[in-house]
Every structure is written in C-alpha cells, then in structure tokens.
N, C-alpha and C positions, 0 to 999 in steps of 0.2 A: 456456636461451640463454646465450651467453657474456657476460661482463661487458664493457661498452663504456665508452669514455671520451667524454663529451659536452663540446664546447667551442664556444660560439657567443657569443664576446665576453665570457665570464665567467671570472674568475680563480678557480681552485680553491684556496681558502685552507686547506682541511683534507683531506688525503689519507685514503683509506679505512682505511689501516692504523692510524689513530689511534682507531678504534672499539675500545675495550678491554672494553666491557661484556659481561657474560655473557649470551649469547643465550637460554639456557634460562630464566633469571630474567626476561628481557625478554618472552619468549613467555608465561610464566605471568602476568605483569602484564597483558598484552593480553587473555588469556583471562578473568582475574578482572574486568577492566573491561568486557569484552564481556558477561559474565553480568549485571553491574550495569546496563549500558545496556539489555540486552534484557528483563530481567524485573522491574526495580525499579518498583513502584507501577503496574504494568500494569492492576491492577484498581481503582485509586483513582478515576479519572475515569469519569463515566457515559457512556452511548452518545449520540453526537451525531446529530442529524438532518441530512441524510437518509441519507447513505451508510452510516454505521455501523449505524444502526437497521435498514436494509434487509438488509444482509448477516447481521446477528445474528438477525433474525427468520426469515429464510429457513432458516438453519442450525438454529434451534430447532424449526421446523416439521418439518425432516427427522428430528430426533431424536424428536419427538413421534409422527409418523406412521409412522416406519420406512421411508419412501419416499426412498431415496437416489439414485434414478435421475432423478427429475423434481423439480427445485427448485421450490418454491412460495413465494408471498408472499401473505399473507392467504388462504392455503389455495387459491390459484389458481396454475396453472402460470406460472413466471417464467423466461423464456428469455434474458434479456439477457446472461448470462455462463455459461460452462461450469461444471460442478459441482465442480471440484477445490478451489477456495477454500472453497466451502460445506462440503465434506467435512472440510477442515482445521479449520474453526471448530466443526463438529459434534463432531469428535474432542475438542477442548478442552472442550466442554460436557459430554461424557460423562465425561471424566477429572476435571474440577474443578467441575462443576455449572453451573447456569444463572446465571452471573454474568459480570462484566466480564473478570476474569482468564481464565476459561475461553474466552470469546469471542476474546480477544487472544492466547491461548497459541500458536497456530500462527504468528502473526506474530512473536512473540517468538523462537520456535525458529528460524524462517527467518532472522531478523535475526542471531542468534548464528552460524548456519552461514555466512551471507554474510560476516561479519567474518573468519571463519577462511579462507574461500576467497579473499577479497581479500588476506589475508596470504600465502597459498600462491602466488597469481598473481604478487605482487610478487617473491617469492623465485624463482619460475620464470623470470620475464622478466629479472630482474637478479640479486639476491642476497638473503640472509636479512635484511640490514639494511633494505633497501627494503621487503621484505614486512612486517616488524614495524612499520615506520613507517606503511605504508599501512593496516594493520589498526587502528592507533591513531588515525589521522586519521578513518577511516570511522566507528568506533564513537563518536567524540566530536564529530561534525559534526551540527548541528541538523537538517539535511534528512533523512538516513536515520534519525536517532534518533526524531524525531517521526513520520516516515513509518511506522515500526514500531509506533507507538502508535495509529495510525488503522486501523480495520478496513476493509480493502479487498483487492484482488488484487495490489497493486503490489509489496509486499515479497516475497511468495511468487513472483511473476513474476521479480523480480530474482534470487532464488535459482536458479531454473531457467536463466535466461540466463547467469549466471556459471558454473554447473556445465557448461553447454554450451561456453562459451569455454575454460574450464579443460581440458575433455576434448579440445578441438581442439589446444591447445598441448601437451598430453601426447602426442597423436598426432604432432604436428609434431616433437617432440624424441625420440620413440621410434626405436630403431634396428632392432628386429625388425619384420618385416612383420606378424606376428600381433598384436603389441602395438598397432601402428598401427591395424589393423582394429578391434580391441577398443575403443580409445578413440574412434574415429570412430563406432562404434555407440553408444557412450555419449553422444556429442555429439547425435546424432539422437534418442536416447531422451529426453534432457533438453529438447530443443526440442519433443518431443511432449508432455511434461508441461507445458511453458509454454503450448502451444496449448490444452491441456485446462484451463488456468487463465484465459487471457484471449484466446484466439483468435489471429488474424493478427499483432497487435502483438508477439507473442512471437518472431516470426521476424526482427525488425529486425536483431539482431546477426549474423544469417546473411549479410546483404548485405556488410558489411565483411569478414567471414571469407572469402567467395567472392572479393571484389575483391583482397584481400591475398594470398590463397592462389594465385590463378591469374595474378597479375602479378609475383610474387616469383621468386626464384631456386630456392627449394625448394618443392615442391608435395606436398600430401597428397591421395590419391585419396578425395575426399569422396562421390562419387556412385556408387561401386562397392560391392558387397557387400550386406549385409542392413540397412544403416543406414536407408535411406529407407523400406523396408517396415516397419521397426520404428517409425519416426516416424509413419507413417500409422496403424499399429495403435494406438499409444499415444495420438496426438492426435485421431484421427478416429473411433474406434470408437463413442464416445458419440454424436457428431453423427449418424453413420449410423444407429445404433439408434433414436434418438428421431425422426429424420426419416422412417424407414420406418413408424413408428407414427403420425406426424403429418406427412403430406406437405406441408402448408402451411408448415412451418417452413423448408423449403429457400429459399423466396422471402423469408421473414423474415430469416434469417441473412444472405443475400446482399445484400438491398436495405437493410434497416433497420440491421443491425449493422455492415455494411461500407461500402456506397455512401453512405448518408446521413451516417454519421459523418465521411466524408471531404469530402463536398460540400455537405451541407445546412447552412443557417444556423440551423436550429431545434435547436442543440446548445449546449454550454458554450463561452462566450468565442469566438464565431466571427468577431469583428471582425479586420480585417487586422493590427491592431497587437497582437493577442492574444499572439503569441510573446514580445513584449518585456515585456508586463505580467504574463504567467503564468509563463513558463519562466525568463526571465532572473533575476528576483529570487530564486527558490529555488536556482538553480544557483550564484548568487554569494553572497547572504546566507546561504544554507543551509550554507556552508562554515564559518561561525563565525569563530573566530580564525585558522583556516588560510587564510582569504582573503588575509591579509597576505602570506603566502609565495607563494601562487599568483599574486597580482598582481605581485609582484616578479619571479618567473620569467617571466611573460608579457611584462612590460615589457622585460626584458633580451632576450628572443627577438625582439620587434618591432624593437628598436633595432639588432639585428644585420643587418637588411635582408632583403628577399625572396630574394635569391640565396643568401645564407648559410642561410636557413631551408630552401630546397629541397635544398641540398647536405646539410644536416644530416639531413633526413628520409630521403634515399636511403641515408645511412650508418648510420642507426639504425632498423632495420625495426620493432622493438617499439614505438618512439615513433610511427611512421607508423600502425601498426595501431590504437593507442589513439586517435589523432586521427580516424581513419576511423570508429572505433566511436562516437565522440561526434558527429561532424559529420553523417554520413549519416542516422542515426535522427532527429537533431534537425531536419534539413531536412524529413524526412517528417512529423514531428510538427507542424512549423510550417505546412506546406502543408495538412494536415488541418484541417477547420473545427471539430472538437471538441477542446477543450484544457482540461486540468486539471493542476494542479501535479504531482501524483504520477505522471502519465504518464511524466515524464522521470526518475523515481527510478532506473531501471536505468542511466542514463548517469552517475550520480554515482560509480560504481565506477571507470571509466576515468579520470575526473577525479582521483579520489583517488590512483590509481597514478601519474599524471603529477606531481602535487604531491609525493608521497612520494619519487619519483626526484629531483626538484629539491632538496628539503630535505636529503635524505641526502647528496647529492653536492656541493652547492654552497653551502648555507647554513652549514655548519660547526658545526651544533648537536650537542651531546652527547646520548646517549640519555637521560641523567638530566634534561636540560632538556626534551626532547620528552615524556618521561613525565610531567613536572610539568604541562606545558601540557595534555596529554590528560586527566590526572586532574582538574585544576581545572575543565576544560571539562565533564567528565562530572558532577562534583558540582553545578555550576551548572545544567546541563540537567535533572538529576534533581530538584533543588529547584524549578526552574521548572515541571516537569511536575506535581509534587505541588501546587504553588500553583494551577495551572490547574484541578485537580480541585475546589478549594474556591472558585473564582471563579464568581459567578452568571453563567449563560449560558442564553439562551432556548432553545438547541438541545440542552442537556443534559437528557435525559429522566429520568435518575436523580434529579436535583434536583426535577423535577416529581413524580416518583413518590413520593419520600419525604414530600411534603406530605400525602398521604393515608394513608401508613403509620402516622402518629401518631394517626389517628382511630379505630383499632381497628375498621375497617370489615370485617365478616365477611359472606361470601356476598352481597356487593354486586354490582350490575351496573354496568359501566363503559362510558361513552360519551365520544366526542370530537365536538365540534361543528364542522362545516364544515372538516374536515381530511381530505384524501384520502390522507395518508401517516401520519406519526407511528408508524412501525413500531417505533421504539425503545420507545415506550410500550407497544405491543402485546407486545413481548418481555418487558418487566417485568411485565406483567399476565398472562403465560403464555398469550397468545392470546385472553384473555377481554375483548375490547373491540369495541364496535360504533360505526360512524360514522353520525352523524345530521346532517341538513341541514334547511334551512327547508322544502324541497319534498319531499325524499326521492327525487327523480327521477334523481339521478346514478347512474351504473352502479356506483360504489363505495359508495354510501350504503345503510345497512341499513334506515333508516326516516326519516320526517320528524319535525320537532319537535312538531307538533300530535298526530301519532299516538303519539309517545312519552309525552307528557304525559297524553293520554287513557288510555293503558294503565296509567300510574302511578295515576291517580285511581280507576280501576275495580278496582284490586287490593284485595282484602278482607284478605289476610294481611299482617302487618308486612313491610316491605321497605325496601331502601335502594338508591338510585341515585346515582351520581356522574358529573357531566358536566364534562369538561375543555374550557375555552374560552380562546382567545387574548384578551388584554386588549382589543384593539381591537374585538372582536366581542362583548364582554360585554353592552353595552346591549340587543342583540337578544334574548339568552337571558334576561337579568334581567327584561325586560318581559314575556316570555312566561310566566315562572315566577310573577311577581306576578299576572298575569291568571288563572292557573290556581289561585291560592290555596293553594299547596303550602307545606309546612314546609321551609324552605331555610336551609342554613348555607353561608357563603362562606369558602373557604380560599384565601388570596391569596398571591401572590408578585409580583415585579416585572414578570413577563412573562405569567403565567398565573393563572387562577382555576379552582378546583374548586367546582362547585355540588353540595352534598350534600343530597339530597332524601330525607326519611324519611317513611314512612307507617305509622300505627299505633304500637304500642309494641315496641321492639326489645329 
C-alpha cells in the first residue's frame, strides 16, 4: 500500500526522512531479539495445571502410542480440540525429548514466525520503518511473550491467522490475476490450518476481511477459484474422517464445542463483566512500556472529535481494516460466555501495528531509542520468566515431581489422591500414574483407598508406592495409612505431600 499522511490534531515533529538508520542492521536486531524472546528459558519452568499438563500429556500419549489421528488423554479419546496443536507439541517431543523445551518448541517457533510476519505486514501496509517497529513492539510486549511460554493453541492459531491476513493483502496488492488467485488460495489454506488448530474461532479475522473487501473501492475475488475447496479439505478432512468413524461426535462438536461455549454459563468467566476483567487487562497491561505510546495516540485521536475520526478512517483504509480486525472479533469474544485471556492473543497483532504506525510517524523517536526500549524490555521479561521458574507454585508439576526424584525411587507405583486431572504429573511420570479416591466409584478413579492399602499389605515381595496428596486432604490419607500400620515416609512441600510407602526390604 502507498505511504499515507495521517493528521488528526497531531503535529508531525519529525519527518520520515530523518530516519537515517541502516534498515538491514535494524532488521537483524529484530531477528536476534526475536530468537531470544522465542527460545530463551522455554524449558526452565515446569508444566502448569491444568491447561499445559493436558496438552503435554495428550501429545506425549500420541508419541507413545503412535496414534496421531485420535488425540487421547489418560489413554481415552479426547475431542475438545482438533489435532494440529498436539501434532506440533509431539514434533517437539520427538526432536528434543520428553521435556519442557520439547513441549514448548512449536510455540517458540510459531512466536518467532509471528514476529517476522508482523514486521512484514507493517512494511506492506506502510513502510519498512513501521514494520521493524511493529516487530520490535510485538516481541517485547508481555502478552505475546508470556503467551508463547504457555502451552496452548493460541500462539499457533495467531500464526495461521496472521498468515491468512498477510496472504489477503498480498492478493490485494498483486497486479497479475494469477498472483491474486495464488495468494487467495494461500489465505484459505491458512484459515484451514487455523480451523484444524482451534475450530471456528480461527475464522474471526475473515469477517473484517470480508467487510473491508466488499465495502472498499478495490475488491479481491475471495469466493472464486479453488480457495474455498482447499479450505474445506485442509480444515475439515480430520473432522469428517473421525465423525464417520464416531457418528456421535457430530452432535458433540456442534453442541458442546460451539453452542455451549457461546451460550452456557458452565464455562470460563461467564459473568456479564467478564470481558472487562479478562480481556481488558491483558490487552492493556500486556503492552508493557508500549502502553504509554498507545495511550498517547488514543487520547489524541479521541480529542480530535468523532467527525474527524470518521473522516480519517475513510481516508486511511489500512487503519480502518486494523480497527475492524480488533473490534469485530473482540465483540464476538465478549458475547461468548466462555472467556480466557489467551483467546484474544491474535488481536494483539493489529494493536501492535497501530501503535507502531503512531510511534514511527508522530512520536519522533529515533530507531536507536526504540531499540533500547525493546532490548531493555526483553531483558526484563526474560529475567522475569526465569524467576517464575524458580518461584514455588502449587500448579507447577515439575516442582512436585522433583520432590520424589531425590528419593531414588525405582520401579515404584505412583498414585494421586482425589485428583481427576494432574495431567502434568502424568506427563512427568511417563503415564505411569493412577488416580485413587476414598470410594473408587468415580469414572476417572482407578481404585479406592481401602483397596489400594489392602493390596499393598498383601504384597509379599518388596515394593514401593508413592501417593501424592494436596495439603488440605492430607489428614484423610494420613489417618488411613496410620490405621493400616504401614511403613510411611512423608516428603513435604508448601502445597503438596508425597506419602512414600515401602514394604519389605528394597
């Protein structure tokens, strides 16, 4: 797109021709910082419950069983997400082993590519200076930085959505009809990969694309050619295949994973005020130091008045598209009753592009100063991420696992008491974990406490059993072990206790 001049009550103190910096050096700095942001200490922190443990264990089971078509959790079919994110995690495990870095590798790689695409988009919409600033902002902002450190689908989904938007603008700018068609096919292909990652939410950027495309002066033929068939083949083949084998899944996907997530109150943060307490903090505080500049730009825009804003939007179509890209999905996320912070991670890219445009053209900052802000921000974020890894946390299953690693427990049997999840612990134990409850009647329980203790007492050969118990439930287990008269050692932490039971001589 051609370079535009934006003026809404703001004086341009620094013309663009004062940018004297070498763009190649600037790009290399962005790439180096992007690698640091994406891969530094990705294996330091343990897997948190419940989301990280769930994804990691499902991917580990894929690698163990070799069944990459049907995701499983605790070796039972697990249909809540399509398999592409699990495939990415499994790839990391195969490449780097069953560890935290392997589990987070696909996220790291996706984050790195996202930074590069944000840089390219900024250059495509405006110029290289805006693109480099956008990449620098994105890689040094807390929200996407820590989002890439959390094992989930959202960083990967952000990658596919950005690839789709980039493909659309490539088609928009292409002069040859054949090139336009190729880029349109690319757009639909990436939307298909997004659908294979997280289903319908992946299509949210398509709405602003359609609105902007068919209301503007220049239109791209998005619905012609092989693009849509390619989308259905890429995004729906897996759904069709497993639904043919399991007909009940059609109702499950339609009702549970779509309708209930939009309308049911039995989901995450379904309260009416959820958008303000869940989304607003991460979209604002998640900008880190860059919030100062975005707040300045937003305030200047508001002061210019509604009439001036509308005129400005009509004159600067790329700004209008970015606003639509933020507002339309955000409204849909707000209407939906299921809300988690990372749902809006893909919306941080258009926010970054808007902030980069403002900073580059109106703040008058040199690249040297911007690079210093970005570098210092990255150093602080990396140090903070490392600090989190060594901060006691009840949801960090690596910290709980290391408690028993020091006991030299070999060929032990591992149990968790009254916990229906703890898939992160199951990941660290390589799947060798059983769930025990007081009655054993729950569908997810392997046995009852009475039956477990009875089997331990009846064993004639030397054996070792370890039972993990949350602190508030310790009295129940301790009393049962005392009554059973077993040889028990307690390994304690602030939040958990391992009961180590030994019989005979080991």
